[in-house]
N, C-alpha and C positions, 0 to 999 in steps of 0.2 A: 437553409442556414440560418443562422443567428449568433449573435455575441450572447459571450455568458452573461447573465442578467440575475440578480439575485431574486429570488421567489416572492421576498416580503421587503417591505422600506425597514431603514436599520439595521442594516446586518452588520455585525460589530466584529467577525471574523471571516474571511473566505479564502480556502483552500482549493487548490485543483490538486488531485493524488492519481498518479497512475502506476502501474505494478511491471516487472517482468516485459521488459524493454527490449534485453539480448540483445546488444549490439554485440555484433561476431564477422571479425573480417573474413572467416571462413565458412560463414552460409555463403548455400548456392549463388544468391542474388542479395550482397551485403547492403545493398540501398536499400534495400525493402525496409528492417527494422530500424534503419536509421530515416524513412520516410516518417513511421509512424511515429516517431519519438519528436522528431521535428516538426511534426504536423500539431500535437499537443504543447510544444513550447510555443509555436505561432498562435493557435488560439488561445489560448492563458492570456498572450501578451494585449490580445485584441479585446478580453474581456472589457463591458460598459463599466464594469466597477473593478477598480483596482485588485490584483489578485495580493495578497499578503504573504501566501507562501505555495510556491510548487514543490511539491514533494513527491519522489519515485519510494515506492514500497519493497525496492531490492531487484537483483539481478538485474540493475541498467546494463551489464555487458553479459554475457553467456561462458566467459572466460574473463578473469582478469588480469588480460596479458596489457602491455603498454600500446599496442597497437587499437585493442579495442576502447579502450578508455581515451585515446585521442581522438578515436573517432565517436565517442561518444562527446568529448568536449567541444567538437564541430557542432552536434545538431543543437546542445544548446548556447551557442554563438550566436545563432540565427537571428535571435530574438532575447526578449528580458522577459520572461513568462510571470515574472512575480518580484515582488518586492525584496523576498529572501526564498532560495532553491535550498533544499534539502534532500540529502540521499542516503536511505536506510541500506544499509550492506544485504546483499545476498548472499543465498550459498554459492549462487555460482559465481561471484563478483571476488569470494574467495577461491577459487580454484586457479590451480595455472599450472603450467610446464615445472616451473620451480616448487618451491616451498609455500607452506602456509604462511608464513610471516613474508615471505615476498610479495604475496598478494595483497595481504592485510596493509603491507606499507603503499602499494600503490594504490588500492582502494583510495586511502587516508590523503594522498596526494593529491591524488587526481580531484576525489569529491570535495577536498578544500579548497581547491584552484576554480571546482566550479561554482561550489557555493560562496564561496569567499569568508570562509569559516578556518579555525584553529584547531579542529579536532584531535584528541590525540588518542583515543579510541576510538573503536567500532558503535560504540554507543555513548548516547549524549542526549541532553534536553533543553530545549528553548522555550522562554514565556512569552507569545507573540499578542499584541493588544489584551496582554493579562490575562492568556489561556496555556495550558501547557500542553507543549508538544513533546513527546517523551518517544525517541528512538532506541529500539533494543537491537543488541549487535552480535556479536560471537565473541568467545574468548579464545577459542582452540577452533580446529577443525574437526567437526562434526556431521561429515557428509553432506546427506540432503536435508538434515536437523539442523534445531542450532544448541549450540551451548550457552547460556548464559554466565553458570558459576556464582555463588554465593554471594558476592560482591554486589555482582550486578542486581541479582532479585532485591537485595536488602534497600538497594538505592531503587529500584524501581519503585518500591514501598512507601519510600523516603519522598518522591518524587510525588506521587499520588496523594501523599500525606497533604504536602504544600499546596496541592489543587484545592483543598479545603471545599471541595464538595461542587467547585466551579466543572464545566465540562472539561474534561480532559482529555486527550487522542493520544493512544499509544499505539505507535507503529512497529509493526513485527514480519518481517518477510514472512515468516510460516505462522498457521493457524495453529489454535487449541487443537489437542490433540479429538479427533472423533467428532469436530463439528464441520458443517458445510458437508455432509455427504461422507466426510473421511472414515475409515480410508478407502472404500469401495470408490468414490471419485477420486482416487489419484490415478488410473488410470485410466486409458479408455475403455479396454476390455474387463473394469469392474472386477477384475482377478486378485487384488491388495488384500489382505488378510488381518495382517498386521495393527495391533490399535492406535499405534503411535505413526504408521506409515503415511509421510504426505502432512505431517502437524510440526509441532514445536520440538517434540520429544519427551526425554523424561523427566522433565521440569514443567511438563505442562501441565501440571494439577497443583502444583506452588503457585506457579505463575496465575491462574485460574482464581487460587483463594485470594489474592491478592488484589486482583480487579473487583472481585464481587464485593472485597469488602467496605469501597470506598464509592461513592455516588457520582454518577452521570460520568462514567467512564465508557470509551471508544473503544475498539481494540481492532486496527484495521491492518488486514495480512495479503497477502498474494499468492503466492507461490503452486497454487495446486490447477493454475490455467481452466478452469469450469465453464469461464464464459457468466454470462448473466441469469442468474437464476433467480426468478420470481415465487407470488403467491402461489400459482397454478403447479410449479416445480414441487414447492412445499406440500401441497395437497396431494398428489401423485405421487411422489417420492420422498416425502421426509426432512428435506433440507432446503436449503437457500443461500443466497449473496447475503443476504440480511437475517439474523437470527439474535434473539433476544434470551440472556441466559442469567435470571439472579437478578435483572436489574442490569445487566454487562451488555450493552450493543455490539454485535460481532458482525464486522464487514470483511468480504473476501472480495479482492477485486480480479478482474478477469485479466490475463496476460494482452498488454497492451500492442504484442509485435511478435507473439510467437505462438499462433493456433489457438484456440478455445475447444472445448469438450465437455458435454453433460448439460450445458447452458439453454434458455430459451431463447437467448441472444447468442451467439457465437462469433460475431463479429469482432475484429482486431479495429484497435483505435480506440477502444473504450474505457473510460476511467471513471473518476469519481468528483465532482463538486459538493463540498462542504462547504455548510452556511452555519453561521451561531448566532443567534438571536438572544435578546434580553430573556427570553422565556422558553425556547426551544432551539433546536438543532434540525434542520433539512440538510438531508445525503441526496444527493440524484448524480444516478448515473448519465454519463454523456460519452456521444461519441466525437471527440477530439478531433478526427478525421474531417467529419462530415459538416462539424459544426454546431451539431443539434443536441438539443435533449434527449432522453429517452422517454417515447413516446407509446410502445408497443408492450412492454412488459410490466406488468402491474409487481409494486415492488411489498404495498403496506395498504391494506382498507381499500384496495382497486386503483391507487392512484400510483403513479409510475415513479413512485419517488418514496423513501423514508422520511417520516417526521414525527419528531418525538419532543413532548414536551421536558424542559428541565425539571428535576426532580427535587 
């Protein structure tokens, strides 16, 4: 066990990132997903270097009910994981027994309470230590996919323009269509054939074009529950958790607390530590429950993490 410690000296931005917590009072053992989320919060709080932001990339809850959000809030009350907390909305956060509008209102109310923010939309951005953190959200119920809409897509382009080539991090619960082995990695039995299944949906190509038009963009998603897939999986199956496409780095996170499939490491409790330096970005998988960095899965160039020079 060891504290989160930056890989190099003079880190300029330090983020801890998880996804798919799926807090659920109807879970067979409700305390189990709460345990994984609480452990990630506590581990981030004990970092050897102050964490600038703790980020969830969606599906904090399995259904966005009042009871589930109250349970999630209890997890975040156990420690202060970072200077700031940001909760990306996931499709499960917007599913409820009532209307979409009611679920959206609960997400905004509870997310603002946990994060100490005043967001009025499911999509927003913050500049932390000079770096853009951009969070994509929904504008209507789109099932398992996302629906951004014209205004949000235009806003995304403007936000990346404003980053002016500095590393920018786009957080969206769903990955771009067809990346990270989708659609066949969407299900355990690999039966999915719809090219949009498991991805962002009909707006994927438009979003991808905007990302590729800018330098040093990192697109970070969850949703797939794939586990941690490295170079071995890339060579054998053609996909990985970390992929690069026309200069854009695509990162898909394992499910923190709801089981994983297809990965070289399928453990729960795994997320990422993102470190930004003057000339590079390092992204390191970490098991927050065991308080240890990834050692066994080669991610890039035989190393257990992804490191990329800033262009």
